[in-house]
N, C-alpha and C positions, 0 to 999 in steps of 0.2 A: 791292471790299473790299481795304483795305490791311493786310496782315499784318505789315508791318515796324514793330515796336514798338521793339526795341533790337537792336543788332548786337553779338554776342559772337564774337570771333575770325572774323569774316567770315560767320557763319551767322545766320539770322534766328531770334530767340527766339520770334516769333509762330508759326512753323511747328512748333517743338518743343511749344509750348503746345497747338496744335490737335491734334497727334498724341497728346499725353498725355490730352486730353479724350476723343478717340475711343477710346483704349485703356481708359480708365476706364469708358466706357459699355459696352464689351464685358464687362468684369469685373462691373459692377453689373447688367447685363441680358444674361445669357448667352443664346446661341442655343438655341432650343428644339429638342431632338432629336425626331425623328419616332418614334413608338412603333409597333412592328410589330402587325399584326392579331393577334387572339387565336389562339394555336395550340392545337388540341385536346390536352388532357392525359389523356384517358381512354384507357387501354390495355385492350383486351379480355382477359378472364380465361380464356376457353375458346376452343378451336380453332373451334367453331361460330360464334363472334362475330367472327372475323377476316374481312376482305373476301375474296371469291373472285377474287383477282387473280393471274394466272399469273406476273406479274413479281415476286411476293413469295415468300419462302422458305416451303416447306411442311415441317412436321416430322412424322415418322413414328416410332413405336416398334415395333420388330419383335422377336419372340422365337421361339426354337426350343428347346423343352425348358427347360433351365436357363441358356440363353444369351440375352442381350439386347443389342440395338444401337439407336442413335438415328440416323436418317437425315434430314438436312436437305437439301432439294432446291430449286433454282431453275432452271426451264426445262429440266430433264432429264426428258423424258417417259417414257423407256423404262427407267428405273433398275431397276424390279422384275424385268423380263425380263433385263436385263444382269447383274444380281447373282444371277439364277436363284433368286429367293426362293421361288416356288411349287414348283419342282423339289426344292429342299432343305427344303421344308416350313416355311418361315418364315411366321409369322402377323404381318401388319403392320396397324397402325391409326393413322390420323392423330391425333396426340396431342402435347401439350406435356409435356416431361420435364425435370427438373433434371439438369444434367450435373455429376458430381462433379469436384472438383479433380484435376488430373493424369490425367484420363481419356485413354485411348489413342484417337487418331483420325487420319484422313487426310482430305484435301480434294482434289478434282479439279475442274478448270475448263477451259473453252474459250471462245473469243470469236468464234464463227461468227455475226457480225452482232449477236448479243445474248450477254451473258455467261451461260453455262450453268455451274452450280455444284452440286456435291454434296459433303457432308461426312458421313462415317460415323464414329460414336463407339461404341467397344466399352464397354458398360455392365456386363455381368455374364457370368460363366461362364469356363471354362478353354478353352485351345486356340484363342484368338482370333487368334493371329498368322497362321496358315495361311489362314483365310478372308479376313482383311483384305488380305494380300499378293495373294491370287488376285483380289480385287475391284479392287485397284490396277492389276494387270496388265491386267485386262479393260478398265478405263476408259482406260488408256494406249493400248491397241490401238484405241480409238475416237478417237484424236488428242486426248485430254485430257491436260493437264499435272497431275500429282499431287504433293502435298507431304505429308511426315510430320514430326513433331517428333523430330528425332534426339537431343534431350537427354533424352527419355523412355527409361529403361532397358529398357522393353518391346521396343524395336526393335533392341537389341543382340544 
């Protein structure tokens, strides 16, 4: 096949035409994108409907009199003993709870082969600063790194 049709400034016009035809085909017949397989979009509405997977976060609501906290846990198996929930008469139940905006909370984590994570959110009641600080110290003594939101005036 001879592509030399005309020469313009030392270049072959035939090659330019061939490239423009190829480009035109790409524009007129775009490449087909692969569509991902269907991703399930159903989200369980109740704790009982969630899979029993220890790698997932578990959510607990705990109360003691007029005080209430939310505890979200991943791979921290002894959190109730560590926080002395029974000793201090906290009643805990696995439950999903809405967290109000600007709620006071802390998170602690470690990475001993798998990420261990616990987040405690103070939901209601007074005098929350003392127990939260005590729980932070307890988890830090177990080689967990803890963080708090210093922009929240509660911690000042």
